[in-house]
C-alpha positions as CSV (number, residue, x, y, z in Angstrom):
1,M,11.5,-23.1,-21.8
2,P,12.9,-24.8,-18.7
3,H,11.8,-23.8,-15.2
4,A,14.6,-22.0,-13.3
5,G,16.8,-24.5,-11.5
6,T,15.2,-27.6,-13.2
7,S,15.2,-29.4,-16.5
8,E,11.4,-29.6,-16.4
9,Q,9.3,-27.8,-19.0
10,L,6.8,-25.2,-18.0
11,T,3.4,-26.4,-18.9
12,H,1.6,-23.0,-19.0
13,V,3.6,-21.6,-21.9
14,D,4.0,-22.7,-25.5
15,R,7.4,-23.0,-27.3
16,G,7.2,-19.3,-28.1
17,G,6.8,-18.4,-24.4
18,K,3.1,-17.5,-24.8
19,A,0.5,-18.4,-22.2
20,R,-1.6,-21.5,-23.0
21,M,-4.0,-23.8,-21.4
22,V,-2.4,-26.9,-19.8
23,D,-3.2,-30.2,-21.6
24,I,-4.6,-32.5,-18.8
25,S,-6.1,-35.0,-21.2
26,Q,-3.6,-37.7,-20.2
27,K,-4.0,-37.2,-16.4
28,S,-6.1,-39.4,-14.2
29,S,-8.9,-38.1,-12.1
30,V,-7.9,-37.7,-8.5
31,R,-10.0,-36.7,-5.3
32,R,-8.8,-33.2,-4.5
33,T,-9.6,-30.8,-1.7
34,A,-8.5,-27.2,-1.1
35,T,-8.9,-24.8,1.8
36,A,-8.4,-21.1,1.5
37,R,-8.8,-18.2,3.9
38,G,-9.0,-14.5,3.9
39,F,-10.0,-11.5,6.0
40,I,-11.7,-8.1,5.5
41,A,-10.8,-5.5,8.1
42,L,-13.7,-3.3,9.1
43,A,-14.3,-0.3,11.3
44,P,-15.8,-1.1,14.8
45,D,-19.1,0.6,13.8
46,T,-19.3,-1.6,10.7
47,V,-18.8,-4.8,12.8
48,R,-21.6,-3.6,15.1
49,L,-24.0,-2.9,12.2
50,I,-23.3,-6.4,10.7
51,R,-23.8,-8.0,14.2
52,E,-27.1,-6.1,14.6
53,N,-28.2,-6.8,11.0
54,G,-28.4,-3.1,10.4
55,M,-26.9,-2.9,6.9
56,K,-29.4,-1.4,4.3
57,K,-28.4,-4.0,1.8
58,G,-29.4,-6.9,4.1
59,D,-27.9,-9.6,6.2
60,V,-24.2,-9.4,5.2
61,L,-22.7,-12.8,6.2
62,P,-25.4,-15.1,4.7
63,V,-25.3,-13.1,1.4
64,A,-21.5,-13.2,1.3
65,K,-21.5,-17.0,2.0
66,L,-23.8,-17.5,-1.0
67,A,-21.8,-15.2,-3.2
68,G,-18.6,-17.1,-2.3
69,I,-20.2,-20.5,-3.3
70,M,-21.6,-19.0,-6.5
71,G,-18.2,-17.4,-7.3
72,A,-16.4,-20.8,-6.9
73,K,-18.8,-22.3,-9.4
74,Q,-17.7,-19.5,-11.9
75,T,-14.0,-19.8,-11.5
76,S,-13.2,-21.0,-15.0
77,A,-15.3,-18.1,-16.5
78,L,-13.3,-15.6,-14.5
79,I,-9.7,-16.9,-14.6
80,P,-8.2,-17.2,-18.1
81,L,-6.9,-20.7,-19.0
82,C,-8.4,-22.2,-15.8
83,H,-10.0,-25.6,-16.5
84,Q,-13.7,-26.1,-16.0
85,I,-14.0,-28.8,-13.3
86,E,-16.9,-30.6,-11.8
87,I,-17.1,-29.2,-8.3
88,E,-18.6,-31.7,-5.8
89,F,-18.7,-29.5,-2.8
90,V,-18.0,-25.9,-1.7
91,D,-18.6,-24.4,1.7
92,V,-17.8,-20.8,2.9
93,A,-17.7,-19.9,6.5
94,L,-17.6,-16.3,7.6
95,T,-16.8,-15.4,11.2
96,L,-17.5,-11.9,12.6
97,E,-14.6,-10.7,14.7
98,D,-13.9,-7.4,16.5
99,E,-11.6,-6.3,13.7
100,G,-13.6,-7.6,10.7
101,V,-14.7,-10.8,9.0
102,A,-12.6,-14.0,8.7
103,I,-13.5,-16.1,5.7
104,E,-12.6,-19.7,5.0
105,S,-13.6,-21.9,2.1
106,L,-13.4,-25.6,1.5
107,A,-13.8,-27.0,-2.0
108,R,-13.7,-30.7,-3.3
109,C,-13.7,-32.4,-6.6
110,T,-12.7,-35.6,-8.3
111,D,-11.0,-34.4,-11.5
112,K,-7.8,-34.2,-13.5
113,T,-6.7,-30.8,-12.1
114,G,-6.8,-29.0,-8.8
115,I,-9.5,-27.0,-7.0
116,E,-7.4,-24.5,-5.3
117,M,-8.5,-21.7,-7.6
118,E,-12.1,-22.4,-6.7
119,A,-11.3,-22.2,-3.0
120,L,-9.5,-18.9,-3.5
121,T,-12.2,-17.5,-5.7
122,A,-14.9,-18.4,-3.1
123,V,-13.0,-16.4,-0.4
124,S,-12.3,-13.5,-2.8
125,V,-15.9,-13.2,-3.9
126,A,-17.2,-13.5,-0.3
127,A,-14.8,-10.7,0.8
128,L,-15.9,-8.5,-2.2
129,T,-19.5,-9.0,-1.3
130,V,-18.9,-8.0,2.3
131,Y,-17.1,-4.9,0.9
132,D,-20.0,-4.1,-1.5
133,M,-22.6,-4.5,1.2
134,C,-20.7,-2.2,3.7
135,K,-19.1,0.4,1.4
136,A,-21.8,3.0,2.1
137,V,-20.8,3.1,5.8
138,D,-17.1,2.2,5.8
139,S,-14.4,3.7,3.6
140,S,-11.6,2.2,5.6
141,M,-12.2,-1.5,4.7
142,R,-9.2,-3.6,3.6
143,I,-9.3,-7.0,2.0
144,G,-6.4,-9.4,2.7
145,P,-4.5,-11.4,3.0
146,I,-6.2,-14.1,1.0
147,E,-4.2,-17.4,0.9
148,L,-4.3,-21.1,0.1
149,V,-4.1,-22.9,3.4
150,S,-4.0,-26.5,2.1
151,K,-4.5,-28.7,-0.9
152,T,-4.7,-32.5,-1.0
153,K,-5.0,-35.2,-3.5
154,E,-5.7,-38.9,-3.1
155,P,-6.3,-41.7,-5.6
156,V,-9.8,-42.6,-6.5
157,T,-10.7,-46.0,-5.2
158,A,-13.5,-48.0,-6.8
């Protein structure tokens, strides 16, 4: 089944048009990096409680950071047909702002396929953790947008 506007074959579907895992067995390992970001909008009182470490569930930002890192490591278990890759590094930064929490992740690997899903999952899980920890005091929270900021790949040198 050709991709619209090209003669290339889609790699995520079989001949019958059904979803399938992409075969990466013939690809070479490449050093890959991805950065993603997101935001969770919060009420001013919720921001104040986070700043003062006043949430009953604990210190929101460090817990959300750890959850994001753990989430990235579980990406292939969460996203159907996503390859399990060897993650070499993941970091999640959460910044408390007047309107909510800005979240950014950086993920790296040397593998045959990209790491952007891991970076996006890290941001998503961190945002969901903030939501979970604050839901008792803020019914107005909104998650989003969550987006891929950049992805790079470079050859592996010996």
